[in-house]
gemmi code that builds the backbone of each chain (N, CA, C; Angstrom):
import gemmi

chains = {
    "A": [
        ("GLN", (-7.461, 68.271, 19.205), (-8.814, 68.224, 18.839), (-9.268, 66.825, 18.812)),
        ("VAL", (-10.567, 67.128, 18.963), (-11.566, 65.817, 19.096), (-11.673, 65.236, 17.584)),
        ("THR", (-11.585, 63.856, 17.431), (-11.987, 63.417, 16.195), (-12.552, 61.917, 16.331)),
        ("LEU", (-13.236, 61.462, 15.597), (-13.836, 60.206, 15.284), (-13.972, 59.795, 13.871)),
        ("LYS", (-13.659, 58.422, 13.937), (-13.644, 57.719, 12.556), (-14.237, 56.615, 12.539)),
        ("GLU", (-15.245, 56.192, 11.683), (-15.729, 54.958, 11.622), (-15.152, 54.135, 10.509)),
        ("SER", (-14.969, 52.714, 10.807), (-14.452, 51.825, 9.946), (-15.203, 50.532, 10.078)),
        ("GLY", (-15.300, 49.914, 8.893), (-16.233, 48.445, 8.831), (-16.475, 48.047, 7.304)),
        ("PRO", (-16.947, 46.872, 6.978), (-17.192, 46.802, 5.872), (-18.371, 47.598, 5.192)),
        ("ALA", (-18.034, 47.841, 3.775), (-19.030, 48.425, 2.881), (-20.214, 47.627, 2.635)),
        ("LEU", (-19.948, 46.458, 2.502), (-21.070, 45.242, 2.026), (-21.120, 44.288, 2.964)),
        ("VAL", (-22.463, 43.830, 3.360), (-22.566, 42.750, 4.128), (-23.890, 41.836, 3.546)),
        ("LYS", (-23.909, 40.435, 3.846), (-25.005, 39.910, 3.234), (-26.212, 39.886, 4.394)),
        ("PRO", (-26.954, 39.728, 3.715), (-28.323, 39.414, 4.685), (-28.186, 38.016, 5.713)),
        ("THR", (-28.584, 38.299, 6.984), (-28.137, 37.342, 7.954), (-26.837, 37.659, 8.692)),
        ("GLN", (-25.818, 38.260, 8.088), (-24.518, 38.268, 8.469), (-24.792, 39.157, 9.781)),
        ("THR", (-23.634, 39.305, 10.613), (-23.454, 40.108, 11.597), (-22.386, 41.375, 11.189)),
        ("LEU", (-22.756, 42.547, 11.559), (-21.949, 43.720, 11.152), (-21.168, 43.963, 12.232)),
        ("THR", (-19.786, 44.383, 12.357), (-18.919, 44.894, 12.826), (-18.425, 46.152, 12.516)),
        ("LEU", (-18.513, 47.364, 13.172), (-18.063, 48.528, 13.180), (-17.223, 49.185, 14.231)),
        ("THR", (-16.242, 49.935, 13.670), (-15.201, 50.332, 14.830), (-15.320, 51.856, 14.601)),
        ("CYS", (-15.400, 52.436, 16.097), (-15.093, 53.682, 16.028), (-13.838, 54.077, 16.712)),
        ("THR", (-12.895, 54.917, 15.875), (-11.481, 55.244, 16.433), (-11.358, 56.724, 16.803)),
        ("PHE", (-11.129, 57.069, 17.890), (-11.355, 58.367, 18.385), (-9.941, 58.914, 18.839)),
        ("SER", (-9.863, 60.423, 18.909), (-8.607, 61.091, 19.277), (-9.289, 62.290, 20.361)),
        ("GLY", (-8.522, 62.715, 20.937), (-8.515, 64.011, 21.521), (-9.696, 63.943, 22.960)),
        ("PHE", (-9.807, 62.612, 23.362), (-10.349, 62.361, 24.649), (-9.894, 60.869, 24.836)),
        ("SER", (-10.408, 60.535, 26.210), (-10.068, 59.264, 26.633), (-11.673, 58.896, 27.428)),
        ("LEU", (-11.959, 57.810, 26.933), (-13.160, 56.870, 27.516), (-12.774, 56.417, 28.842)),
        ("ASN", (-11.645, 56.643, 29.382), (-11.368, 56.275, 30.900), (-11.504, 57.457, 31.627)),
        ("THR", (-11.936, 58.609, 31.139), (-12.173, 59.772, 31.805), (-13.682, 60.034, 32.121)),
        ("SER", (-13.929, 60.485, 33.488), (-15.278, 60.276, 34.124), (-15.968, 61.266, 33.277)),
        ("GLY", (-17.321, 60.808, 32.906), (-18.226, 61.833, 32.009), (-18.268, 61.591, 30.378)),
        ("MET", (-17.081, 60.868, 30.061), (-17.116, 60.508, 28.891), (-18.188, 59.375, 28.272)),
        ("ARG", (-18.602, 59.693, 26.937), (-19.587, 58.750, 26.360), (-19.594, 58.922, 24.831)),
        ("VAL", (-19.775, 57.596, 24.210), (-19.633, 57.730, 22.846), (-21.008, 56.801, 22.286)),
        ("SER", (-21.726, 57.250, 21.272), (-22.816, 56.720, 20.796), (-22.692, 56.205, 19.468)),
        ("TRP", (-23.335, 55.396, 18.873), (-23.692, 55.043, 17.479), (-24.991, 55.611, 17.130)),
        ("ILE", (-25.032, 56.290, 15.767), (-26.317, 56.794, 15.349), (-26.307, 56.249, 13.594)),
        ("ARG", (-27.616, 55.894, 13.138), (-27.296, 55.547, 11.926), (-28.474, 56.122, 11.016)),
        ("GLN", (-28.437, 56.329, 9.721), (-29.401, 57.199, 8.764), (-29.436, 56.468, 7.517)),
        ("PRO", (-30.398, 55.754, 7.174), (-30.808, 55.174, 5.938), (-30.935, 56.139, 4.862)),
        ("PRO", (-30.550, 55.834, 3.433), (-30.437, 57.041, 2.528), (-31.701, 57.778, 2.538)),
        ("GLY", (-31.510, 59.126, 2.568), (-32.592, 60.085, 2.485), (-33.618, 60.044, 3.563)),
        ("LYS", (-33.127, 59.570, 4.746), (-33.753, 59.213, 5.991), (-33.355, 59.785, 7.038)),
        ("ALA", (-34.077, 59.884, 8.083), (-33.883, 60.705, 9.351), (-32.787, 59.661, 10.109)),
        ("LEU", (-32.189, 60.455, 11.102), (-31.247, 60.068, 12.131), (-31.907, 59.074, 13.234)),
        ("GLU", (-31.283, 57.854, 13.546), (-31.757, 56.963, 14.473), (-30.615, 56.632, 15.334)),
        ("TRP", (-30.739, 56.752, 16.658), (-29.806, 56.434, 18.078), (-30.086, 55.043, 17.948)),
        ("LEU", (-28.729, 54.358, 18.129), (-28.394, 52.857, 18.116), (-28.047, 52.672, 19.741)),
        ("ALA", (-27.028, 53.193, 20.151), (-26.353, 52.655, 21.218), (-25.327, 53.746, 22.079)),
        ("ARG", (-25.329, 53.755, 23.312), (-24.215, 54.316, 23.994), (-23.368, 53.767, 24.899)),
        ("ILE", (-22.137, 53.936, 24.997), (-21.569, 53.382, 25.938), (-20.645, 54.616, 27.047)),
        ("ASP", (-20.504, 54.158, 27.970), (-19.950, 55.370, 29.160), (-18.608, 54.907, 29.493)),
        ("TRP", (-17.992, 55.944, 30.164), (-16.772, 55.865, 30.711), (-16.640, 54.673, 31.898)),
        ("ASP", (-17.653, 54.432, 32.491), (-17.649, 53.417, 33.492), (-18.204, 52.232, 33.042)),
        ("ASP", (-18.250, 52.019, 31.584), (-18.977, 50.675, 31.289), (-20.130, 50.618, 30.938)),
        ("ASP", (-20.886, 51.415, 31.398), (-22.654, 51.472, 31.336), (-22.871, 51.235, 29.628)),
        ("LYS", (-24.034, 50.851, 29.409), (-24.272, 50.460, 28.260), (-25.776, 50.862, 28.168)),
        ("PHE", (-26.179, 51.138, 26.874), (-27.723, 51.690, 26.783), (-28.010, 51.482, 25.134)),
        ("TYR", (-29.275, 50.881, 24.746), (-29.426, 50.508, 23.627), (-30.790, 51.202, 23.266)),
        ("GLY", (-30.994, 51.658, 21.694), (-32.264, 51.779, 21.465), (-33.381, 50.497, 21.316)),
        ("THR", (-34.486, 51.316, 21.721), (-35.521, 50.237, 22.115), (-35.940, 49.324, 20.681)),
        ("SER", (-35.965, 49.774, 19.603), (-36.068, 49.025, 18.520), (-35.338, 47.792, 18.010)),
        ("LEU", (-33.875, 48.157, 18.496), (-32.716, 47.107, 17.775), (-32.128, 46.588, 19.298)),
        ("LYS", (-32.232, 46.716, 20.133), (-31.453, 46.418, 21.453), (-31.460, 44.872, 21.437)),
        ("THR", (-32.281, 43.939, 20.761), (-31.731, 42.523, 20.920), (-30.931, 42.153, 19.894)),
        ("ARG", (-30.506, 42.919, 18.955), (-29.406, 42.592, 17.968), (-28.041, 43.562, 18.052)),
        ("LEU", (-28.020, 44.419, 18.976), (-26.672, 45.232, 19.089), (-25.845, 44.787, 20.420)),
        ("THR", (-24.649, 44.857, 20.370), (-23.819, 45.029, 21.381), (-22.868, 45.933, 21.209)),
        ("ILE", (-22.349, 46.831, 22.140), (-21.557, 48.020, 22.053), (-20.566, 47.630, 22.919)),
        ("SER", (-19.250, 48.127, 22.743), (-18.086, 47.716, 23.561), (-16.907, 48.506, 23.435)),
        ("LYS", (-16.033, 48.554, 24.382), (-15.075, 49.608, 24.221), (-13.656, 49.032, 24.476)),
        ("ASP", (-12.442, 49.528, 23.853), (-11.255, 49.155, 24.242), (-10.477, 50.475, 24.228)),
        ("THR", (-10.127, 51.137, 25.723), (-9.840, 52.332, 25.958), (-8.122, 52.235, 25.556)),
        ("SER", (-7.664, 51.062, 25.412), (-6.243, 51.168, 25.282), (-6.136, 51.427, 23.769)),
        ("LYS", (-7.030, 51.361, 23.122), (-6.945, 51.610, 21.557), (-7.529, 52.874, 21.223)),
        ("ASN", (-8.514, 53.570, 22.261), (-9.415, 54.618, 21.881), (-10.480, 54.084, 20.796)),
        ("GLN", (-11.031, 52.884, 20.973), (-12.072, 52.543, 20.243), (-13.354, 52.081, 20.750)),
        ("VAL", (-14.434, 52.412, 20.153), (-15.517, 51.690, 20.496), (-16.211, 50.812, 19.239)),
        ("VAL", (-16.450, 49.662, 19.675), (-17.214, 48.752, 18.649), (-18.668, 48.404, 18.853)),
        ("LEU", (-19.375, 48.487, 18.011), (-20.813, 48.183, 17.601), (-20.692, 46.743, 16.891)),
        ("THR", (-21.605, 45.993, 17.130), (-21.851, 44.577, 16.287), (-23.553, 44.612, 16.293)),
        ("MET", (-24.078, 44.371, 14.876), (-25.313, 44.374, 14.838), (-25.614, 42.935, 14.106)),
        ("THR", (-26.510, 41.928, 14.690), (-26.660, 40.889, 13.973), (-27.719, 40.786, 13.023)),
        ("ASN", (-27.783, 39.715, 12.408), (-28.768, 39.280, 11.658), (-29.469, 40.319, 10.800)),
        ("MET", (-28.168, 40.975, 9.890), (-28.365, 42.152, 9.134), (-29.536, 41.940, 7.998)),
        ("ASP", (-30.333, 43.054, 7.683), (-31.420, 42.864, 6.434), (-31.164, 44.024, 5.638)),
        ("PRO", (-31.657, 44.095, 4.315), (-31.400, 45.352, 3.779), (-32.119, 46.532, 4.163)),
        ("VAL", (-33.124, 46.256, 5.067), (-33.502, 47.781, 5.442), (-32.602, 48.326, 6.616)),
        ("ASP", (-31.566, 47.374, 7.024), (-30.208, 48.301, 7.739), (-29.380, 48.923, 6.819)),
        ("THR", (-29.583, 48.826, 5.591), (-28.546, 49.702, 4.612), (-28.662, 51.277, 5.223)),
        ("ALA", (-27.567, 51.881, 5.573), (-27.589, 53.117, 6.292), (-25.998, 53.701, 6.290)),
        ("THR", (-26.120, 54.902, 6.550), (-24.646, 55.292, 6.899), (-24.618, 55.320, 8.275)),
        ("TYR", (-23.503, 54.840, 9.122), (-23.505, 54.833, 10.210), (-22.426, 55.660, 10.996)),
        ("TYR", (-22.889, 56.332, 12.067), (-21.965, 57.422, 12.677), (-21.768, 57.194, 14.282)),
        ("CYS", (-20.535, 57.393, 14.612), (-20.177, 57.431, 15.809), (-20.291, 58.973, 16.273)),
        ("ALA", (-20.437, 59.306, 17.634), (-20.541, 60.580, 17.857), (-20.220, 60.451, 19.572)),
        ("ARG", (-19.532, 61.442, 19.992), (-19.194, 61.835, 21.298), (-20.412, 62.616, 21.796)),
        ("ILE", (-20.750, 62.238, 22.982), (-21.699, 62.971, 23.775), (-20.886, 63.951, 24.636)),
        ("ARG", (-21.442, 65.215, 24.600), (-20.754, 66.359, 25.462), (-20.566, 65.676, 27.131)),
        ("PRO", (-19.128, 65.908, 27.591), (-19.115, 65.390, 28.810), (-19.636, 66.491, 29.720)),
        ("TYR", (-20.652, 65.779, 30.602), (-21.264, 66.680, 31.775), (-22.340, 67.702, 31.165)),
        ("GLY", (-22.614, 67.565, 30.045), (-23.419, 68.719, 29.382), (-24.748, 68.167, 29.162)),
        ("GLY", (-25.245, 66.747, 29.216), (-26.353, 66.426, 28.635), (-25.991, 65.695, 27.384)),
        ("TYR", (-27.071, 64.706, 26.981), (-26.783, 63.661, 26.213), (-27.011, 64.143, 24.674)),
        ("TYR", (-26.133, 65.177, 24.064), (-26.131, 65.619, 22.752), (-24.891, 65.533, 22.224)),
        ("PHE", (-24.744, 65.582, 21.104), (-23.491, 64.969, 20.512), (-22.745, 66.303, 19.823)),
        ("ASP", (-21.582, 66.614, 20.359), (-20.891, 67.605, 19.922), (-19.949, 67.468, 18.995)),
        ("TYR", (-19.336, 66.151, 18.633), (-18.490, 65.756, 17.560), (-19.015, 64.363, 17.126)),
        ("TRP", (-18.765, 64.527, 15.630), (-19.228, 63.256, 14.870), (-17.977, 62.795, 14.007)),
        ("GLY", (-18.020, 61.345, 13.856), (-17.188, 60.839, 12.682), (-17.973, 61.317, 11.458)),
        ("GLN", (-17.050, 61.128, 10.257), (-17.625, 61.310, 8.993), (-18.879, 60.225, 8.318)),
        ("GLY", (-18.914, 59.155, 9.241), (-19.882, 58.124, 8.777), (-19.567, 57.151, 7.831)),
        ("THR", (-19.965, 55.868, 7.847), (-19.538, 54.743, 6.675), (-20.910, 54.161, 6.369)),
        ("LEU", (-20.803, 54.193, 5.017), (-22.113, 53.416, 4.827), (-21.665, 51.915, 4.445)),
        ("VAL", (-23.019, 51.554, 4.795), (-23.161, 49.916, 5.079), (-24.396, 49.536, 4.171)),
        ("THR", (-24.109, 48.763, 3.254), (-24.952, 48.383, 2.309), (-25.262, 46.886, 2.530)),
        ("VAL", (-26.418, 46.468, 2.733), (-26.962, 45.086, 3.154), (-27.530, 44.459, 1.714)),
        ("SER", (-26.933, 43.645, 1.168), (-27.402, 42.863, -0.023), (-26.643, 41.840, -0.310)),
        ("SER", (-27.182, 40.810, -1.199), (-26.885, 39.234, -1.384), (-26.251, 39.528, -2.544)),
    ],
    "B": [
        ("ASP", (-41.022, 55.042, 23.782), (-40.159, 56.151, 23.535), (-40.649, 57.529, 23.377)),
        ("ILE", (-39.945, 58.826, 23.311), (-40.596, 59.860, 23.296), (-40.511, 60.291, 21.657)),
        ("GLN", (-41.713, 60.421, 21.234), (-41.870, 60.825, 19.857), (-41.618, 62.179, 19.491)),
        ("MET", (-40.680, 62.425, 18.179), (-40.451, 63.892, 17.862), (-41.168, 64.193, 16.531)),
        ("THR", (-41.629, 65.331, 16.347), (-42.260, 65.504, 15.062), (-41.657, 67.051, 14.665)),
        ("GLN", (-41.394, 67.469, 13.394), (-41.172, 68.564, 12.929), (-41.820, 69.043, 12.028)),
        ("SER", (-42.013, 70.247, 11.684), (-42.912, 71.036, 10.870), (-42.325, 72.371, 10.586)),
        ("PRO", (-42.403, 72.601, 9.287), (-42.413, 71.908, 8.124), (-41.676, 70.792, 7.712)),
        ("SER", (-41.909, 69.816, 6.787), (-41.147, 68.875, 6.387), (-40.055, 69.613, 5.429)),
        ("THR", (-40.706, 70.307, 4.602), (-39.916, 71.074, 3.663), (-40.212, 72.613, 3.781)),
        ("LEU", (-39.332, 73.506, 3.354), (-39.500, 75.127, 3.676), (-38.614, 75.670, 2.721)),
        ("SER", (-39.327, 76.258, 1.618), (-38.354, 76.899, 0.650), (-38.175, 78.438, 1.126)),
        ("ALA", (-37.388, 78.956, 1.058), (-37.015, 80.291, 1.480), (-35.930, 81.023, 0.444)),
        ("SER", (-35.897, 82.436, 0.672), (-34.900, 82.996, 0.185), (-34.006, 83.613, 0.857)),
        ("VAL", (-32.858, 83.827, 0.396), (-31.590, 84.616, 1.372), (-32.264, 85.897, 1.789)),
        ("GLY", (-31.854, 85.950, 3.081), (-32.588, 87.256, 3.889), (-33.640, 86.921, 4.500)),
        ("ASP", (-34.351, 86.066, 4.219), (-35.536, 85.387, 4.988), (-35.494, 85.046, 6.372)),
        ("ARG", (-36.501, 85.230, 7.281), (-36.426, 84.767, 8.592), (-37.087, 83.469, 8.484)),
        ("VAL", (-36.663, 82.364, 9.141), (-37.213, 80.928, 8.913), (-37.074, 80.307, 10.410)),
        ("THR", (-38.377, 79.913, 10.489), (-38.778, 79.365, 11.662), (-39.243, 77.824, 11.600)),
        ("ILE", (-38.557, 76.714, 12.443), (-38.799, 75.338, 12.128), (-39.208, 75.019, 13.776)),
        ("THR", (-40.303, 74.351, 13.452), (-40.842, 73.775, 15.027), (-40.583, 72.348, 15.095)),
        ("CYS", (-40.491, 72.007, 16.398), (-40.287, 70.698, 16.759), (-40.914, 70.310, 18.105)),
        ("ARG", (-41.786, 69.070, 18.056), (-42.629, 68.882, 19.174), (-42.225, 67.551, 19.494)),
        ("ALA", (-42.315, 67.224, 20.880), (-42.346, 66.080, 21.745), (-43.584, 65.468, 22.161)),
        ("SER", (-43.437, 64.268, 22.384), (-44.612, 63.480, 22.553), (-45.137, 63.546, 23.972)),
        ("GLN", (-44.274, 64.197, 24.694), (-44.265, 64.335, 26.202), (-43.088, 65.237, 26.751)),
        ("SER", (-43.432, 65.716, 27.777), (-42.487, 66.927, 28.264), (-41.066, 66.385, 28.479)),
        ("ILE", (-40.114, 67.102, 27.935), (-38.819, 67.036, 27.873), (-38.033, 68.150, 28.606)),
        ("SER", (-38.726, 68.989, 29.437), (-38.129, 70.158, 29.835), (-37.400, 70.888, 28.973)),
        ("ARG", (-36.136, 71.443, 29.118), (-35.404, 71.782, 27.869), (-34.537, 71.108, 27.216)),
        ("TRP", (-34.400, 69.731, 27.478), (-33.383, 68.678, 26.822), (-33.600, 68.557, 25.265)),
        ("LEU", (-33.352, 69.878, 24.689), (-33.499, 69.508, 23.159), (-32.176, 69.967, 22.374)),
        ("ALA", (-31.737, 69.541, 21.580), (-31.086, 70.124, 20.602), (-31.018, 70.121, 19.041)),
        ("TRP", (-30.607, 71.028, 18.574), (-30.627, 70.978, 16.870), (-29.474, 70.783, 16.183)),
        ("TYR", (-29.471, 70.012, 14.982), (-28.324, 69.912, 14.410), (-28.658, 70.553, 12.659)),
        ("GLN", (-27.395, 70.678, 12.092), (-27.877, 71.171, 10.600), (-26.756, 69.823, 9.800)),
        ("GLN", (-27.398, 69.474, 8.812), (-26.787, 68.463, 8.107), (-26.615, 68.674, 6.667)),
        ("LYS", (-25.850, 68.721, 6.000), (-25.366, 68.995, 4.661), (-25.417, 67.703, 3.910)),
        ("PRO", (-25.922, 67.593, 2.417), (-25.815, 66.074, 1.812), (-24.204, 65.642, 1.847)),
        ("GLY", (-24.124, 64.378, 2.292), (-22.840, 63.586, 2.336), (-22.241, 63.917, 3.640)),
        ("LYS", (-22.707, 64.918, 4.380), (-21.871, 65.045, 5.935), (-22.580, 64.852, 7.030)),
        ("ALA", (-21.742, 64.652, 8.091), (-22.546, 64.521, 9.491), (-23.088, 65.568, 9.755)),
        ("PRO", (-24.020, 65.438, 10.948), (-24.910, 66.367, 11.280), (-23.738, 67.269, 12.268)),
        ("LYS", (-23.959, 68.572, 12.381), (-23.541, 69.549, 13.100), (-24.390, 70.159, 14.265)),
        ("LEU", (-23.629, 70.093, 15.375), (-24.520, 70.591, 16.526), (-24.655, 72.220, 16.315)),
        ("LEU", (-25.957, 72.716, 16.679), (-26.214, 74.342, 16.460), (-26.596, 74.779, 17.678)),
        ("ILE", (-27.641, 73.961, 18.394), (-28.191, 74.615, 19.553), (-28.250, 73.454, 20.823)),
        ("TYR", (-27.993, 73.430, 21.987), (-28.363, 72.590, 22.965), (-29.006, 73.081, 24.014)),
        ("THR", (-29.558, 72.260, 24.838), (-30.683, 72.629, 26.032), (-31.703, 73.703, 25.577)),
        ("ALA", (-32.015, 73.504, 24.430), (-32.961, 74.320, 23.870), (-32.679, 75.622, 23.247)),
        ("SER", (-31.908, 76.355, 24.015), (-31.383, 77.722, 23.262), (-29.910, 78.196, 23.696)),
        ("ASN", (-29.125, 77.161, 23.779), (-27.723, 77.806, 24.181), (-27.023, 77.380, 22.808)),
        ("LEU", (-26.550, 78.424, 22.161), (-25.882, 78.374, 20.567), (-24.469, 77.856, 21.166)),
        ("GLU", (-24.080, 76.744, 20.192), (-22.818, 76.221, 20.205), (-21.726, 77.218, 19.911)),
        ("ASN", (-20.486, 76.965, 20.379), (-19.276, 77.906, 19.944), (-19.122, 77.804, 18.357)),
        ("GLY", (-18.957, 79.017, 17.750), (-18.740, 78.960, 16.440), (-19.938, 78.967, 15.621)),
        ("VAL", (-21.106, 79.010, 16.179), (-22.383, 78.822, 15.431), (-22.999, 80.295, 15.439)),
        ("PRO", (-23.108, 80.774, 14.027), (-23.443, 82.016, 13.645), (-24.734, 82.627, 14.747)),
        ("SER", (-24.766, 83.685, 14.945), (-25.777, 84.180, 16.149), (-26.958, 84.575, 15.409)),
        ("ARG", (-27.139, 84.422, 14.165), (-28.588, 84.211, 13.303), (-29.209, 83.115, 13.697)),
        ("PHE", (-28.961, 82.221, 14.220), (-29.479, 80.995, 14.715), (-29.899, 81.270, 16.214)),
        ("SER", (-31.026, 80.533, 16.183), (-31.451, 80.869, 17.764), (-32.346, 79.830, 18.019)),
        ("GLY", (-32.685, 79.393, 19.318), (-33.285, 78.161, 19.808), (-34.286, 78.776, 20.934)),
        ("SER", (-35.542, 78.144, 21.202), (-36.515, 78.553, 22.074), (-37.442, 77.413, 22.607)),
        ("GLY", (-38.154, 77.817, 23.630), (-39.036, 76.618, 24.034), (-38.785, 75.723, 25.283)),
        ("SER", (-39.701, 75.106, 25.546), (-39.637, 73.936, 26.737), (-40.718, 72.997, 26.883)),
        ("GLY", (-40.693, 72.269, 27.464), (-41.802, 71.221, 27.698), (-41.990, 70.308, 26.663)),
        ("THR", (-42.797, 70.673, 25.653), (-43.130, 69.789, 24.180), (-42.945, 70.599, 23.078)),
        ("GLU", (-42.801, 71.780, 23.031), (-42.980, 72.719, 21.839), (-41.614, 73.584, 21.689)),
        ("PHE", (-40.948, 73.548, 20.590), (-39.679, 74.036, 20.539), (-39.346, 74.740, 19.079)),
        ("THR", (-38.790, 75.801, 18.922), (-38.442, 76.239, 17.754), (-37.000, 76.620, 17.144)),
        ("LEU", (-36.535, 76.416, 16.172), (-35.250, 76.876, 15.805), (-35.397, 77.935, 14.734)),
        ("THR", (-35.143, 79.173, 15.033), (-35.367, 80.478, 14.050), (-33.785, 80.790, 13.481)),
        ("ILE", (-33.771, 81.083, 12.335), (-32.632, 81.541, 11.332), (-33.109, 83.193, 11.119)),
        ("SER", (-32.648, 84.006, 11.566), (-33.022, 85.555, 11.566), (-33.080, 86.128, 10.105)),
        ("SER", (-31.724, 85.748, 9.478), (-31.677, 86.161, 7.995), (-30.964, 85.046, 7.429)),
        ("LEU", (-31.617, 84.308, 6.493), (-31.195, 83.143, 6.167), (-29.927, 83.249, 4.806)),
        ("GLN", (-29.021, 82.590, 4.997), (-27.758, 82.716, 4.373), (-27.622, 81.503, 3.393)),
        ("PRO", (-26.766, 82.041, 2.295), (-26.581, 80.718, 1.377), (-25.897, 79.561, 1.765)),
        ("ASP", (-25.257, 79.767, 2.871), (-24.651, 78.327, 3.812), (-25.612, 77.816, 4.353)),
        ("ASP", (-27.012, 78.463, 4.685), (-27.870, 77.787, 5.522), (-28.877, 76.537, 4.932)),
        ("PHE", (-28.731, 76.675, 3.731), (-29.489, 75.736, 2.974), (-29.167, 74.193, 3.272)),
        ("ALA", (-29.834, 73.710, 3.922), (-29.516, 72.010, 4.510), (-30.786, 71.459, 5.241)),
        ("THR", (-30.708, 70.479, 5.845), (-31.753, 69.824, 6.709), (-31.174, 70.035, 8.049)),
        ("TYR", (-32.508, 70.351, 8.957), (-32.236, 70.576, 10.186), (-33.296, 69.540, 11.062)),
        ("TYR", (-32.557, 68.753, 12.156), (-33.009, 67.783, 12.988), (-32.804, 68.356, 14.484)),
        ("CYS", (-34.074, 68.175, 15.128), (-34.138, 68.166, 16.619), (-33.819, 66.728, 17.262)),
        ("GLN", (-33.461, 66.775, 18.323), (-33.114, 65.758, 19.228), (-33.561, 66.050, 20.481)),
        ("GLN", (-34.084, 64.975, 21.086), (-34.637, 65.008, 22.552), (-33.566, 64.278, 23.187)),
        ("TYR", (-33.268, 64.596, 24.467), (-32.505, 63.917, 25.298), (-32.861, 63.827, 26.818)),
        ("ASN", (-34.092, 63.558, 26.917), (-34.564, 63.354, 28.657), (-33.841, 62.173, 28.965)),
        ("SER", (-33.408, 62.467, 30.175), (-32.635, 61.403, 30.626), (-32.970, 59.950, 30.934)),
        ("TYR", (-34.617, 60.125, 30.986), (-35.309, 58.612, 31.388), (-35.914, 58.012, 30.227)),
        ("SER", (-35.247, 58.303, 28.985), (-35.838, 57.920, 27.843), (-34.790, 57.561, 26.689)),
        ("PRO", (-34.709, 56.837, 25.799), (-33.899, 56.658, 25.109), (-33.984, 58.018, 24.151)),
        ("ILE", (-32.788, 58.254, 23.624), (-32.527, 59.257, 22.507), (-33.277, 59.327, 21.413)),
        ("THR", (-34.146, 60.230, 20.702), (-34.956, 60.131, 19.720), (-34.736, 61.761, 18.997)),
        ("PHE", (-34.722, 61.406, 17.724), (-34.461, 62.575, 16.492), (-35.970, 62.942, 15.969)),
        ("GLY", (-36.011, 64.086, 15.672), (-37.386, 64.173, 14.859), (-36.817, 63.785, 13.165)),
        ("PRO", (-37.850, 64.093, 12.461), (-37.893, 63.428, 11.084), (-37.116, 64.415, 10.261)),
        ("GLY", (-36.639, 65.685, 10.517), (-36.124, 66.508, 9.697), (-36.719, 67.475, 9.053)),
        ("THR", (-36.149, 68.715, 8.920), (-36.884, 69.741, 8.152), (-35.776, 70.212, 6.941)),
        ("LYS", (-36.129, 70.111, 5.811), (-35.328, 70.445, 4.548), (-35.549, 72.035, 4.228)),
        ("VAL", (-34.550, 72.720, 4.109), (-34.506, 74.220, 3.975), (-33.975, 74.176, 2.594)),
        ("ASP", (-34.746, 74.720, 1.599), (-34.101, 74.660, 0.294), (-34.552, 76.151, -0.484)),
        ("ILE", (-33.907, 76.131, -1.723), (-33.964, 77.628, -2.309), (-35.265, 77.808, -2.966)),
        ("LYS", (-36.172, 79.099, -2.735), (-37.272, 79.387, -3.257), (-37.045, 79.654, -4.713)),
    ],
}
model = gemmi.Model(1)
for chain_id, residues in chains.items():
    chain = gemmi.Chain(chain_id)
    for i, (resn, *xyz) in enumerate(residues, 1):
        res = gemmi.Residue()
        res.name, res.seqid = resn, gemmi.SeqId(i, " ")
        for name, pos in zip(("N", "CA", "C"), xyz):
            atom = gemmi.Atom()
            atom.name, atom.element = name, gemmi.Element(name[0])
            atom.pos, atom.b_iso = gemmi.Position(*pos), 0.0
            res.add_atom(atom)
        chain.add_residue(res)
    model.add_chain(chain)
structure = gemmi.Structure()
structure.add_model(model)
structure.setup_entities()
């Protein structure tokens, strides 16, 4: 079955770079049509799409954060990595990775449990 | 980016009520809309995709409709498990993905 799990630091300091890893199983990012995204949710607020990487290594970023984000994949490890530079307290959020349904449109059929990242000195 | 709005922001209802949530897009997205349910401390769960297609395993009391810029999610008879926050998400392929601000359904 498909599973995803996020990992990374729970606490980062302002100006630091955040690196999050999504480790997944049940599918391969080598398979045509597979895509994985990162989405975040500040406490008590709405969801915000951050980035997407496709099986062919195409990469897409949300408009507001694109200058700070880098998404990459390691298909041998079934992992997708997101880096976010210059962290600020407003970036405190739960960060989710999610699979986009292959060939179904850009909606999310499986989600990780999320990882809470707090930005504080 | 395409802006999504939802109404109401909070909805108080009783078990057995028929509940309707509206989602509007700032420009036409055809039928490229999904609905998710989220409970506190949990990841969102896909309910509806392409405006009206029910995800496998989702109870048939959930339904979606609409096209263009206006969409609705309807719960025909609210159950205790349905008290949650609901988000719409547009996925027009020519624009970044965006979510609505959410509608919280709580107990009257």
